[in-house]
N, C-alpha and C positions, 0 to 999 in steps of 0.2 A: 766489474773488474775483480782480478783474482790476483792478490800479490805474489810479486815472484819470490821463491824462498830464499833465506839468506846467503843458502852457497852459492845459490844459483848466481844471486845479484855477484855475488864477490867475483867470481866468473864470467859474468855477462859480457858480451864483446862491447870493445870499446865504439863511441860516436863515428870515430874513423872508420872502424871494419863495417860497421852498420850502415854508413854513408856512402861506402865503397859498395858492400851487397847492392842497395836500393841501385846506385847510379846503372849497375851492371845489370842489374833485372830490367829497368827500364828503358834500357838501350841509349843511354845517354854517355859522354865523356867526362872525366875528371875536370873541375875547375877550383883554379888555386881560391879564387874568391870565395865558393862554394864551402870548401874547405875551410876557411878562414872563420867565416859567418859561422859554421858549426861548431866549432871547437869553441868561440868564442861564446855561443848561447848554452854551450853545456857547463863551461864554466860558470856563467851569471847563475844556472839553475842551480850548482852545487854549492855556490856561494851566497845565493840570497840577493845578489847586487844588481839594480836594474841594468841594461843594455838598451844602446841604440845602435843599429846597426844601417848605414845607408849601401844598398847593392843593387846595383845598378840592372837594366833590362839585361835579361840572358844570363845571370849568376846563376839563377837556380834558387832564388829566396826559400820558396816554398819548402823544398827538399831539406833546405841548411836549417830550417828552424821544426821541421816535424818529427825529424829523424831522433834528435835531442829531446824533444818533448816528450815523445811516444816512450822512451828508455825513460825519461821521469817519471812518467804518470804510473807504469807498470811497477818500477822500483818503489814509489812512493805510496802508490795505492791511493792515487789523487787523481783526480780529472785535469786535463790542462785545457783552458778554453783561448782559442785561437778568434780573433774579431777583424773583422773587414770590414771595409766602408761601401763597398759595392755588391751588386747580385753577383755579378758576373765573375769576380773573387771566388765567393763565395761553392758558385756552381762548379768552377774550377776545382778548388777544393775538393768539393764531395765527391760530383761524379768524376773527375780524372787522376788527381794526385793522391789522395787516400786511399781509393781501391787498391791500386796498384802497388802504393808503398806498403801498405799494411799485409798486403799476399806475399809481397816479395820478405819480409822483415819474419813473417810467421816461422818459417825452418829455424831460423836461427833463435829467434827469441821465446820458441818453445810452443806458445800460441798465439793467434791472429789478431793483433790489437782491434777494438773498436772504435766506431766513431760516430756522428752524430750531427744533425745542425737542429739549429734552436732559433726560432722568430719571436715577436713580440706576439703576445695573443691574438691581437688585432689582423694577424697577416694568417689566420687559420678559421675556416667556415666553422659557426657556431651551432651545433646539431641541434640544441634545446632551442635557439632562436628561430632554426627553420621550422621544427616542430610542433612548437606553439603559436606560433604566426605572427609574435612579436613583431613590432617594426621599430625601426632605427628613425628617430626624433631629427632631421636636418635642419637647421637655422633657416636653409635659406627656401623653406617648402612654399612659406607664404610668398615666395617672389617667381614662384614656376607656374605660371598660368598656360603655358605653349603645348596644346593635346600633341603635339608631336612628340616631343620632352617626355611627356607624362609616359606617353604610350612606348617609348623607347626605353626607359626605365623599368618599365613593366617587363619586357621581352629580355632585357638582361638579367632582371631578378628571377624570372622562369627559367633561363639557360642556368643561372646559378642553383636551382634547385635541382635542375635535370642532374648537374654535375657531381651533387653530393651524393646523389644515389651510385655513382661511378669511383670518384675519388676513393684513394687509400690513405690519402694525407692531409686532405683537407687545404692543402698549402697553395695560398694564392698564385704564386709565381710557376706554378704549375699549370694554370689554365691559361689556354693559349688558344685564341686571342684575348687576351683581359679585358676589364670592363673598369667603369670609370670607378672612383672613390665611392659617390653617390649611390650605386648600387650594390657595391661590397659593404657598405654599412649596413644593407636591409639584410645580412644572413653574416655577421662578426659582431662581436664583443671588445671593447676594450679590459683590460685586466680590471677596471673599480665596477665595472658593470657586469663581470661575471657572478653567477651566483655562489660557485667555489665547487669542489670534489665533494665537500661532505652532503650542498644541499641541491647539486643540480641531478633530476632524476635519469638523464644519459651522461653521467661523469664518468662512466666505465668506457664509451663511443668517443667522449670527447677529445678530438684531434690534436688539441693542443695540449692536452695532460698526456697523450700517447705522447708525442714528441718529446714530453719533460720528463717521462718515464725513461723513454730510451737514452734521451741524452745522460741523466741520472746513473746511467748501468754502462757510460761509456769512458773511454779512455781519452778520447779526442772531442772536444764539443764545439762546432765552429759555428759561431754568430756573428751580430752586426755591432757597431759601435755604438747605436741606438738603445738595441738590448743592455749591453754590456756599461753605459752611463744610468740607466734604470736601476741596473741591480748594486752598482756600486756607488753610485751617487744619490740616488732615491732611495738606497736599501731594502729593494723588495724581494731580495734574495729570488730572483728567477732562475738563475742559472745554478746548477749543480755546484757543491762544495768544490773548492778546487784553490790550490795555491799558487800557480805559475799563470798569466796571461800573456800571450803573443799578440800583439797588436800591429798587424798589416795594413798596408796604405795610412799609416800613420799620423803624415801629413793633413789627413783629414779630421784627426781627433777631436783638437778644441772644435772644430765648426760643428762636429756632429753630437758633443757635450752640451756646448752652448743652444742650440736647437733644441734638446730632450730640456734643459733647465729654463726654457723660454714658455713664459704664460703669455696667452690672449685672451681679449676679453672684446666680445662685441654686443650690444644692444639685442639684437637678433639671436645670441647664445642665451641669453638670460634670459628672455621670454621662451625661449626653447625649454629650459629647464621648469619654468613657473607652468607652461604648458603640462609638462609631464609631472607635474605634484597635483595639477588640478583635482583629480579624482581620488587621490589619496590620500589628502590632507583639507583641513578645513578650505572651504574657498576663498575665505578673506585672507589667507597666508599666502597664496598664489597668486590674489589679486595684489598685494603687494609687491611683490617680487615682480610681474607684471609692469606694474606703475612706475616702478623705479626702472625696469628697463627702459620704458616707453620714453621716462625721463632723462636716461643717458644718451637714447638718439638723440633726443632735441638738442641737450647741451652739448654733444660732440659734434653735431652740425657747424656752430658758429669757432670752434676749439681750432686751434693753429695746426698743420700736420708736419711732422716733425720730431724733433728731440725734444723734451720740456725740463726746463730747468727748473720750473716750480708748477706744484700743483692748481690749476686754474680752480677758482672757490667753488663753481656750481657743479664741475664736474667731481671735486671731491664730495659734494654733497651727495651725488647720486650714486656713488661708488659705495659712503658710507650706508646710505640706502639699500643698496645693490647685496653688500654683506651682509646687513642686520638681517636682511627679508630671505636671503639663502637659509642664513643659520637658522631662525624661524623654522622654514620648511625644512631641513633638514633633521632638529629636534620633533618635530612632529610626524618624520618617520619613521622615527624611533629605531633602537639598533635591529640587526636583524631578528633575535630571539625572542622581540617582542612585535608584534603586529597591531598596529592602531586600529585596521578596521579588516577583519576578517572576512574572508569572503566565502568558503564554503564551510560545509557541514562539518561539526568536531572541533572548532575554531581555530581552523588552519587555513593559511592562505593556498588557492591553488598554483601552479605552477607558472601560469600564466600571469597571475597577482604578484608572486614573488620575484619575477623576471621585471615586470613594471615598477616594483618598488626599487628594485636594484639597477635600473635604469636612471631612474628619477633620482636616487640617491647620489650616483657618481656624477651626473650632471650640476644637481645644487651643490655637492663639493665642490667641484671645477670652480663655478662661477664664485661659490664663497672665498677660497683661496686666492684665487686671481684679484678680486676686489680687495680683499687684505693686504696682498703683497704691494698692490700699485699705490695705495695709502703710505704704507709704510715705507714706502722707497724714497718719499722726500722728508724721513725723520733727521737728518744731518743736514745741517745747513750750507756746508760746502760740498757743491755736486761733484768734487772732485774725488771724494772720499765716499762719496755714495756705494753699496755693493750692488746697488741695482741702477738699472737707466730703462728708463719709459720714452717712448716715445707714443705718436698716433699714423698709424697710415691708412689711405684710403685706394680701393680698387673699383674697378666697374663689374657689376656681376648683373645680368640679365637685366642690362640697361639700369639697374639700381647701384648706388653709389654706396658702396660699402666700409664704414668707418673703424679701425680695430685699433683696439689699444694692445702695446706691447710691455710685457715687462722682464727683460734679460739681467743676468750676471754680467756685470762689467769684467769680472774674468772669472775662469773656471780654475784657476791654476790653487788654489788653495784646497778647491774641494779635490782634486785628482791626485795633490799629494797627500792627503790625509784616507781619502777612501779610496784610492786603487792602488799607487805605491805604497802608500801606509800598509795596505793588509796583502798583497801578492807581489812575487817576484815578476816584474814584467820587462816584455823584451819589445821594444819597438822596431819596427823596419818597414823602410821605403826606397823606392828608388830616387828621393828627395827630400833628405834630413837636414842637409849640410848644406846653409846659407850665410853667403859672406864670406865663406872658408873655416865656419864653427859649426857646431851644433846649437851653440848655447841660446840663438834666438829664440828656437824651438822648445829647447829644454826648460826655457823658465816659464813658457806659457804652458808647458805640463806639469808645471810647478816642482823642478825639479833646480838646483843652484847649479846656475853659469859655473863654467871652469875658466871664463878669461873675460877681457874687457868687452866683450861685443856687447853694442846696445841691445837690451832686452826688455820683456816685459812682466812685470811683477803686481800681484794685484794688492789693493789698498788694505793693510791690516790682515793682510793673508801672506804678506811678503817673503816671505819663506825662513830668511833668517835659519836657514837648516844646516847650511853648508855640507859638510862631506861627513856627518856624522851617523856612524853605524845605527845609535843608538835610534836615530828617527826614518831608517830603514828607506832613504833617499840617496845611498853611495851609489851612483851609476857610472858606467864607462860608453864612450862615445866607438864606434871603429867603422870606418869607410873600407868597404872590401872592394871597392875600386867596379871596373866593369870589364866584360870580357872584349868590349869595342875598343879599337887603337881609335878613340876620337879625334884626335891630331893628324891621322893619316886620312880617316873614316867620312869627316866632314869640317866642314868651314861654318866659321861664325862671320857673318855678314852684320855691321855695322853702319848704315845710311847713314853718314855722318852729315853728306851735304844738304839732304833734307830739310826744310822749314820745320820748327817744333809742331806737333800735333797741336791742332784749335779747335774750338768747339762746333764748327761750321760742317763737319764733315771732311771726308776725306781731299786733299788738297790735290790741284793737278798735277803737281810734281809726284806724289805718291802714285796716282794713278798711274801715270807713265813708268813708273818705277814696277808696279808690278807688271805692268804687261811688258817691258822688257826684260826682267826673269822670267814670266810665263813663256814666252817665247822662245829666251836661251835652253830652256829647259827641256821643251817642247812637251809643255805639260806638266804631268806627273806633280803636281804642286798642292797643297793644303793650306789654306789662307786663314791665319786664326786673328780673327777681330775681335775689339774690345764692345762691340754692339751688332746688334743685329741690324741696324741702320746703316753701318759700315760696312758688313759683308754685304748687304744686298746692292749697296750703291758700289761697289766694287765689280759684285758680279755683271750689272748690269753693264757697267763701262766694259767689262773685260768682252762682254759679246757683242759689243759694236765696233770691238778691233781686231778680235781674234776668230777665226772658225773653228775652232775646238771644243769640245763638251766643257760647259761650266755647269757645275753643281751647285744649288748654294741649300743653304740649312732654312727649312721651313717650307721648302717646295714638297718636301715628301718626309716620310718617318725618316728620323736620324740612320738609323742601321741600317736601313734601306739604301740611302744615301752612300753611306761609307762602303757597303759591299759593293754598289754600282761603280765606286770610285774605284775601289781596289781589282775589280774585274776588268775594267775599260782604261789598260794603260796609254799614258797620254791626257787623261782628262784631270778637271781641276774640281775642287772642292771646298767652298769658300763656307764658315759657319764662325758660332761664336762661342760660347763657355763652356758647354759640355763637349765639344770636340778639343777640348785645351789637352782634356785626360782622358784616357781608357780606349784611344783610337788605335788600333794593333795595324798596321798595313805593311809588312815587311814586302822586300824586293822593289824592281823597278819602275812600281806605281806611283809611289812617293821617294821624291829624288830632290825635293825643296820645299821647306817650311815656312812661311812668310808670316810674320805676327807685325799688327800695324801699328802698336802702340805699347808704351810698356802697362801692363792692367791693373794700376792702382786703382782701390776700392774707390766709388764716389765719395767725393770730401763731405757731403753732405747725410753719408750714412751715419744713422744715428748710434749705432754702436761703434764703430771706427773712430769717430767722432770723440766721442767719449772715452774711449780707451787713450787715443793720442793726447786729449787732455790731461789724463790722470797720470800719463807717463812725463810728459811737461810739466806738471806740478811738481815732481818729485826732483825735478832737475835734469829729467832724461831728454831725449831727442824723440817725441812720440811719433812725429813725421818717418823718421827712420825705422823706427822700433814696430810699430804697426803697420802703416802702410807699404811702406819700402820693404818690409819681410812678407808681406801677403805677396805683392806685385813679385817679387824674387822666387817665391814657391811657386804660383802659376805658370810664370816665364821659363823656369827649368822644368816643368812641367809639361806644355808645350814645345819646347826644346828637345823633349824627350821623345816626340812622337817621331825623329829623323831616322834614327839609326834602332831598328827594331829587330834584325839579323846580323848576324856576324859578315854577311858579304854586301851589309847595306852602305850606300854611300850617298852624300849630296852635300846640301846648304841650308843651314838658320840664317834666315834673311831680317833683321829686326830694322823696320822701316821707321824707328824711332831715334831722331838723333840724340838726344838724351842721355840715351846711355852713353853716349862718349862723351857728350860734351858738359853734363852736371856731377857734380860733386858724388851723389849716392851713384852715379853709375857703376864706380869702383864695385860698392856691394853686391849690386846686380850683376854684373859680369862674375862676379867672384861664384856668385848661386849655379851658374852654368855649366854643363858638360866640357870637357876642356878641349872643344873644338881648336882648330888653326882660324887664328883670327884676321879679319882684314877689316877694312872702310873703302877699299877701291871698289866701285861697282866694273870698272874692266875688268878687272881679275876675274870677279864673281861671276861673269856673264860666259866669259872664256870657260871657267870650269865647268860650266853646265854645259854650254855645248859640246866641249869634250868627253862629257859625261854621257850625254845624248847621243852623240856620234859612236859612242864605243859599244852602244847597246843595240 
């Protein structure tokens, strides 16, 4: 990066002028919301105050934050980090938006701004692992006896080795078609497994290091929420030095950060660590860890699945044994500069030995740290004040039941407040940030102080008490720039108040009748968003028995393929579950009806959700409204947002859950949805859909 000369900076074009130049060069049209957002972002970068911007679909929010971000990067000689939640948005920014934008701004700025994409190390091929022949330790290997699966894995790894000779980036996302995680692990390493640039014999050609070097020389660095969390929350400094972070798809930030901060431990994982150490330390030490892993497997068989209020004594003993044995192995492995068992002439490890030691170290450190965290999670007597939540889950893998211990933070608000907002100026944006008429619900989850009395979440002992005090760097502003869509004229929000409340035995006959009537009125053209795959399949099977149109159902083909078929075949219907609630973009007449079977509340037995609700209740708040209703409102707004994707789109969002109209929390839910014209009359809705169908 080259800093603009002082004189040039003082005469640099304004953000408004740069935006106008970009819009004209890209063949777009000026949009009031885009201009307002760009001005607000420019102000935030100038003052250092944080900004949350709700910008509806079609606003052009990418340009609205990229233009002031680029100007700031050149003036401050500092990279700006743009973080997204999805691969699709990363690709849009790097492959479409930034190339055209930087070319358009080059004549005005005096040089072409630079940009790069940066992902976690595990997303890139590891040349050293491929060349040294090191194999990944898969905790499930001992359960894999199917010769077909073994041969399939071999074919996939062979394909990866062939691809390694052709790829210029080593980026997993550029491999089409992709490969399963099991195969990818054979050719990649985690950050903890990496030998490091100073020790790796092929560091100069390392795909991950090349990506980092490019990012370090760029004005704009595009990354993902997980890597942002690793950099900010875990403090690993994987991103280049920066003073501004733009968080796009900010409604997903808390979930992604929580995922990064969650630890998992299985008996097979501990056993894998022991096997990795077997040839590198005294066998007695690795045997101790292996014995402890087997002991954990035994005691977890009798343990209760779900959230734990107390640590069962047998499990506690085994966790302590695993922690201590893992630490003994880690000590025996020694620091990297001291090799316990040199293998080559001259007293130095070979490359393969160094890699094996590094892999073993990464595994035993992970096992040790998670076991210790699980043990310390129960230090406080009152569960509502504990910073971590612990639960046991189980799943079927190759006809074997695998039980996993999880430990997750009750809240990430304090972490975000101190390690993200306390370190950089942050702009958060999404089409859905205002819930119940306020930014507060999400603001407190991010660790920012609330500005109204809206029920919000605050973490125990991290509560923020920061207020709008500039000294804490937590001053923030919220801005809703609206949408280019005339929601009240283009869309109808229909709440089926007459239907019975949802039950536990699947969709009722009345709901199935309602779906049939709406689909017929619309002539298909419907996206059905269901709270479970069971409900989606039930609705699809029932509709196929009544209606002769094309009914597509998630799970019957790849999701992207189904969406493409639905978009291409006007008059078809697509039913599915959670992954269709966000990201589906089908403008035009193929989609004129969005049906939602029920309010998407999280499961009441979800360990983290129930713990967070209890913590809010313990502080005198309304845990259900603060946690479950906020989660549901966010997802419901995302689902409703599938309807209008272009300025010419029209249609209906039909919510088949009468509780939106009859329950007290319904007002909060409705206040989180786009401002469609609302009705509860089924005849009015069917008539509107029929007229819309006839008009096409």
